[in-house]
N, C-alpha and C positions, 0 to 999 in steps of 0.2 A: 261369648264369641271373641271378646277382647283378649282372653287368655290364649286363644288359638291363633292370635296374630291376624285376625280378619281386619282389614282396613276399616276406619270409621265410615267412610263413604259407603261401603258394602253393608255394614251393620245397620245403617240407617235406611237401607233400601231392601226390606224383606221381600216385597213382591217381585222386585228385579231379581233377587237371588233365587226365588222359586222358579221363575221363568228360565233363568240361566241353568239351573240344576236340571230341569226337564231336558233342555236343549243338550247339555253335556252327556246326560244319560243316553239320549238317542244317538248322539255322535259316537260314543264308545261302542255301543251295540253295533252300529254300522261298521266301525273300524275293524271289528272282529268277524265281519261277514254276516251278522244277524239282521233281522228285520223285526220291527215292532210297529205295525201300522197305526194303532191307536196313539202311540207316543208320537209318531211322525205327524199325525194330524194335530195333536196338541202343540207340537213345536212350530208348526206353520201358522196357527191361529192364536192360541192361548198365550204362548210364551212371549211373543212380541207385545201382546196386549197388556200383560202384566208388567213388562219392563217399561212400557210407555204410559203407565197410569199418571205420571206427572204432567202429561199433556192435557188431561181432563180438566174441565172447569172446576173451580173450587166447590160449586154447588154439588157436584158429583162426588168429589173427594172427601166430603164431610160425612159420607155414609158408606159403609162396607158394602151393603146391598147394591147401591147404585154403582160403585166402582167396580166390583167384580162382575156385575151384569153387563157393564160396558166393555169389559176386557176382550171378549171374543170378537166383537165387530171392529174394535180398534186394532186388534191383532191381525185380522183378515185384511183390513185396509193397508196396514204397514207391509204385510208380506206380499200382497198383490202388487203394490206399487214397486216394491224392491225387486220382485221377480221380473216384472215387465221391463223395469230399467236394466236389470242385468242382461236380459235377452236383447234389449235394444243396443247394448254396448258390444254385441257380437259374441258374448260369452255363452257357451252351451249350457243349457239346463240339465246338467248332470249332477250325480250325487255330491262330489267334492265341491264344486262351485256353489251349489245351492246351500250347502251347510256352511260354507265359508262366508257367504253373503249374509246368512241369518246370524252368524256369530258376530260379524261386523256391526250389524244392526243392533244386536243385544249390547255389544260393547259401547256403541255410540250412545245408547240410551242411558248408560251410567253417567254420562256427562250432564244429564238433566239434574236441576237442583234437588238435593236429598231432602230438603225441607218440604218439597211438594209431594213426597211419597205419602199416600193417605195413612193417617194414624188415628182414625176416629175410634171412640169407644162403641162397643156393640150394645147399643141401647135396646130397651124393650120394644121401642117403635121399630127399630131396624130388624130385630128378631122376628116380630110379627109380620113385618113387610116381606121378609125372606120366606117365611112360612107360606104367606099368601102367594108369592111368586111361584113356589114349588106347586101349589095347587093349580095355578094358571098354566104352568108347563105341563101338568098332567092332562088338564082338559085339552090343551092344544095338541099334544101328542096322540091323545085318544081320538080326536077328530081327524087329525092328519093321517092316522093309521088306517082309517076307513077309506082313504083315497089312495095312499101310496104304501100301504103296509104289506104289499105282496110283491113277488118277483115273477116276471118283470113288472115294473111300475107302469101305470097308464101313460097315454100320450105318445107322441111321435118325436118331440124335440129332445128328449133325454139322449137319444142316439147320436145327435150331432155333438153333444158335449163329450160323450164317451169316445167317440171317434177322434175328436180334436185332441183330447188329453192323451190318447194312445199314440197319436202321431207326434205330439210334443215329446212324449217319452222316447220315441224312436229317433227323432231328429234333433232334439234338444233346442228347438227354435219355435218361435210364435208365428213369424210371417212366413207361412208355408202354405202349399196348395193341398187341397183335399184330392187324393188320387182316385176316389170313386164318385165324385160329385160333378156332374155336368162337364165331364171330360177334363178335369183338372182345375176347376175354379178355386180361387183362394178361399180359405176358411172364412166365413162371414161373421163368426162370433166375436164379441168384444173380449179383450185379452185378460182381463182381471181374474175371473174365475178359472178359465182354462190354464192360466200359468200356475195357479195354486193347485188345480187338479193334476196337472202334468207333473208337477214337483212332488205331490203326494204319491203318485205311482212310482216315480224314481226312488223316492225315500222308503216307502212302505213295501214295495215289491209285490203288490197285489195285482190281480188281473183288472183290466180296465172296466169290466162289467160292474164292479162293485160301485162305481161312481154314479150309477143310476139312482142310488139312494142318497147321493150327496146333497140334493135339494133339501132334505130333511134337516141338515145341519143349519142351513140358513133360515129355514122356517122357525126353528127354535131360537136361533140368534136373534131374529126380529122381535120375538116376545121379550127376550132379555133386554134388548135395546130400548124398547118402548117403556119397560119398567124402569130402567135407569133414567130415562128422560123425565117421566112424571114424578118419580121418587126424588129426583134432584131439585125439581122446581117447586113442587107443592106438597111434599111429605110422603110418608110410607103408605097411607091409605090410597092416595091418588096413584102411586105406583102399582099397587095391587089392582085397583080398578082398571087402569089402562092395560095392564098385562092380561087380565081376564077378558076384557072385551076384545082385544086383538086376537087372543087365542081362539075365541068361539065364533068370530065373524065368518059367515060362509063365503064371502067374496074371495078369500084366500084359497079356497078349495078349488075354484076354477084354475087358478094360477098353478096349483099343484097338479091338477088333472092333465093339463096340456104340457106341463113341465116347463114353466117360464123361469128357468134356473137364474139367468142373469137378472131378471126383474126381481126375483125373490132376494137375491144377494143384495141388490141396491136397496130393497126396503129394509134390510137390516142395517144399512149405513145411514139412511136418511133421518131416523130418529135422533141419532147423535148430532147430525148437521143441525137439526132444529134445536137441540139442547144448546149447542154453541151459540146459535143465533139469539136465543132467549137470554143467554148470559151476556152476550155482547151488548145488549140493550140496558143491562142493569149497571148502574153507576157504582153500586156497592160490591160488584164482582171484580176480581182482578182480571187483567188482560195483558198478556205478554207472551208467555209460553203457550197460552191457549191459542194464540193466532197460528202457531205451527200445527197444533191439532186440527183446527178447522181447515187449514190449507191442505193438510194430509188427507182428510176425509173427502174433500172436494175432488182431489186428484184421483183418489181411489174410486170415487163415484163415476168419474169419466172413464176409467179403465174397466169398471164392472158393467156399466150399461149406459150407453149414450143418451138414450131416451130419458132415463132417470136423471142423468146429469143435467139435461135440459130443464127438467122439473125442478131440480135442486138450484140451478142458476136463477130460474124464474122466482122461486121462493125467497132466495137470498136477496136478489135485486129488488123485488117488490117490498120486502121487509125494510131494506135500507132506504129506499125512496120514501116510504111512509114515515120512517123514523126521522127523516130530515125535517119533518114538520114539528118535532119536539124540541124542547130547549136543549137537550143533550146532543144536538146534531154534530157538533165538533168532535165529541167523543165518539160518536158512531162512525164518522168519517175516518177518523184516525184509526180506529180498531179495524174497520173493514179494509183499509189500506195495508195494515200490517198482515192480515190474513191472506190478502191477495199477494202480497210480496212473498209470503211463505209458500204459497202455492206455486208461484212462478220459479222458485228455487227448487221445489221438489218435482216439478212436472216434466222436465225435458225428456226423460226416457219414455214416459207414457205418451207425451205429445208426439214424439217421433214415431212410436208404434201406430197411433191412431191416424196420424197424417199419411203415413206410408200405406197403411191398410185402406184408407179412403181412396188413394190414388189407384190402388190395385183393383178397387171396386168398379172403376169406370164411372163414378159419379152416383147420384141417387135419383129416384124418380120424382116426378111432380105430384102435387096434391091430388090430382084426379085418380091416381092409381090407388089411393086410400079412401076414395069416396064411399066405398061399401062399408067402411068401419066407423061410420058416424054413430054417435052415442044414442041409444034408446033408453030414455029415462026409466021406463017401467022395468027393464031388465036390470039397470043399476040398482033401483030400489029393491027389487027381488033379491039381488045378491047381498045387499046390505041388510035386508029385512025391513019391512015397513016400519016396525017399531023403532029400530036403531036409526033409520033415516030421519024420522021425526025428532028423536031425542038429539041427534047430532046437530040438526038445524037449530033446535031450541038452545043447545049448548053454545053454539056459535053466537047466537043472540045475547046470551048471558055474558059471554066473553067480550063482546063488543061494548057492552054496558061498563064492564070492569076495566076496559083498556086504558082509560085515563089514569087509574090508580095502579094497575099492574100491567107493565109493559111486556111481561113474559108471554102474554097470550098473543101478541102481535104476529110472531112467525106462523102460528097456526091458522090465524085468520088470513094471512098472506097465502099460506098454502092452499086454503080453500079457494081463494080467488084465482090463483095461478092455475090450479087444476081445472077449474071451470072455463077459464079463458082458453087454455090449451086444448080442451076437449072440443071447443067450438072454433078453433083456429082455422078450420077449413073455410070459414067465411072470408078470410083475407088470403086464402090460397096458400097457407103454410102447411107443408107436407109432414104428417106423422100418423101413427096408428091412433086415431082419435078415441076408439073404444077403450084402449089401454089406460086412459086417464082415470077410469073408475077405480083401478087398483090403488091409486094414490089418495083417494078420499079419506080412508081411515087414518092417514097421517094427520089430517086436520080434525076429524070427528072424534077419534078415540081420545087424544089428550084433552081436547076441549070438553068432552063429556066428563073426564075425570076431574078437570078443573071445576066444572059447574057443580058436580055432585058434592065435591068437598067444600063448596061454599055453603052447604046446608048447615044449620046451627048445631045440631047434636051429631056426634060421631056415628051413632048407630043408624042414623037416617040414610047417609050415603052408602053404608054397608048393606043395609036392607034393600035399598034401590038397586044396587049393583047385582045382588043375588037375583032379584026379580028380573032385571033387564037381561042378565046373562042367560037365565032360564028361558026367557021369551025368544032369545036369539038362537040358543042351542037346540031347541026342539026342531025348528025347521032345518037348521044346519045339519042335524044328525041324518035326516032323510036325504038331504040334498047331496051329502057326501057320497052316499051310495049311488045316486043318479049320475054324479060327476064321474065316479069311477067306471060305471057301465058305459057312459057316453065315449069316454076316451080309452076304452079297453081294447086296444088294437092288437097288441102282442100277447096272446094267451096260449094255453097248450093246444088248442085246436088250430089257430092260425100258424103257429110255429111248425106244425106238421106240414102245412102247405108250403111254407118257405123251405123247409127240408127237401120237399119234392123238387123245387126249383134249384136248390143248391146241388142236388144230385145230377142235374141235367145241364148245369152251366158249363160252357166251354170258354176257353181264353178269348177275349175280345167281344164276348156277348154283352149286349146292352139291355138293361131292364128299365122300362118306362113305368112310372108310378103316378098315382094321383097325389094330391096335396097331403092326404092323411097317412100314407105309407112312405113318404119320401125319405126321411132321415133313418127310419127303422130299416128300410130295404138296404141302404148302403152299408149300414153297420152289420146287420144280421147276415147279409149275403157276401159282403166285401166284394161287390161286383160293380161295374160301371153303371151309374144310376142317372136317369134323366127324369126329373120330377116335373109334373104338370102343375107347378105352383100358380095360384092366382096372383094378380098384381099386388094385392095387399100383403101377400106373404113375403114379398121380395124387398130387401133393403138395397143390395148392390145392383146397380143398373146392368152390370155385366151378366146378370142371371136372367134378365128379361127375354132376350132372344132364345136361349135354350128352353126355357119354360114354355114359350109360345110354340116351339117345335113339338114339345111333348104333348101339349094340349091338342095339337092337330093330329098327332098320331093316335091319341085315344078317341078322337072324334071319327077317325077312319076316313077322312076326306081324301081326295085324290093326292093332294099335297102330303098328307099324313102317311099314306101308303108308300109314297116315293121316299119320304124321309125314313121310314122304318126300314126299307130295303137299303138305302144308302148308309145308315148308321149301324146296321147290323143288329137291329132290335129282335130279341128272341122271346121276351116275356113282358106281359103287361100285368102290373100288380095294383089292384084297386080295392077300396072299401065300398061296398054297395050302399052303405048308409052315409057315406061322406057328403058333406054339404059344402058349397062354394062360399067365398067370403061374403056373398050377398045373402046367404042362408038358404039358397036353393039346392035341392038334391041333384048330384051330378049325373049326367047320362052314363049308362054302362058302356064299356069299350066296344067299338065296332069292328075290331080286328081280332083274328085268331080263333083258336078253338079252346074250350074250357080244359084246364088242367086240374083246378081245385076250386070248389065252390063252398063257402060257408057264409054265415050271417055277417061276418066282419072282413072277409077276404075272398076276392075272386081273383084267380090267376088264369090269364089266357096265354096259350102257347102259339108262337109263330114259327113253326118248323120249317115252312117253305117260304121263300120270299113272297109277299103279297103281290098279286097281279094288279 
């Protein structure tokens, strides 16, 4: 490359060069009017991650497997923060500005020290670990395909992200109103994933409906991130164990079933946050540029999912507080301050978006609105499987014993404590969806299990134990995946016929009232004014409380509901007869209108004449 006149700084940054080459190829194709959707996706997530690998802790950069596995999540973090910041500056998210912003990001990454570009040898341990990672990805995709391997995917929430991304493509902005939701309420979603999705639609030129499968990208990304975490801290075998366990745990299937996209994206970022925190506690690990990486990830976490950001802050805060009891307390304080300073420099655009978004929401509800979401331990154990729940608790005990000798386990013990405390924070009247804390338990149990198993004396013992444990988890997970799919299978060929019947009869100004199960699907599939009867626990913005209350009154058919239906111009009621409330009770059938369509998952009532 020297003979070609390539500068030394570029020659010393091969991963940066690969990332830039991918971006330039996409830019040139777009310049000539072409579209390459897969390449656009790589440029949005993988290219920035490759370029920013010098931000990774040294423990990750010592392994090709750990480095490359961390690149997608790191790239998504950088792209999401960048795009939210660009939109916050008033720049439209159109093709040229998006590509220019990405080019500036890649150019800025070249300023990172060239000596921090990973240059490890590909050892046998790393090769075996990468092969094991491929096996874990196969298992993960196999199980995930049983839930989301069809079109349309199950659940209701995917439609809100498709709608938001489509509107971002149209308007080039993030702080916009949803034209079909509760008479023009602001979009409620956190901006990180929609900013990337909307930019992907602009760059790739595909229809918005393809984004229903976007959750798959983040589900796979989480397996990669967990592998990178354990591989960096405890070796190749630990990385494979963590990746396999994360891939087969059935608790993730419920998240895929109802399409918790933002939550899934945040779970791809949190393992890297834990990796940085483990390295922050190690005196033998460097810390300088790493502070920028941790700051970037925390800002990206806030942009991706505010509940996960709360969990992340709780984990980081508890880790630092406990670490102050160690002799290295001054080092911990200094390193934490550096990361906080980096986050403050990076966050203004994201902070502006989130603050503005919160003001548009009209505030949030009190804790009583989420009282129906209290954790039921038997359901959590069932989603983890009894076997893994027991193993995870034993692994936490093993880690606690090793804490004095190995500080790297502290963030995971802190994660376990933080998740449990937040799950029961209703005791102190702190408002959040308490049941969702179960999704964060694998962040503690999976790495701790990998750590505990690799403490066994002979290498084949943890390998054998992992195979047995994975088999014990996968057997119930295989059947549960089918059950999850069936439970959330709202939009299917039969129900789509019913909605087609509604679409054929819709007139301008018609309002459709739905239950909580068909809310987002109706607005996207019908592109009609939708008034959903959400339960209080479904609502984050306080501005949605009153419209949802009106919708519930209409479905009940009360005198007030009949008057509201006439006043608002409601012509159709769309409900799922199997839909349960946030308290787990089966909802009452609608008390207005005449049947237009009836099936096991969809009942449509028509209000042709104003109700008397």
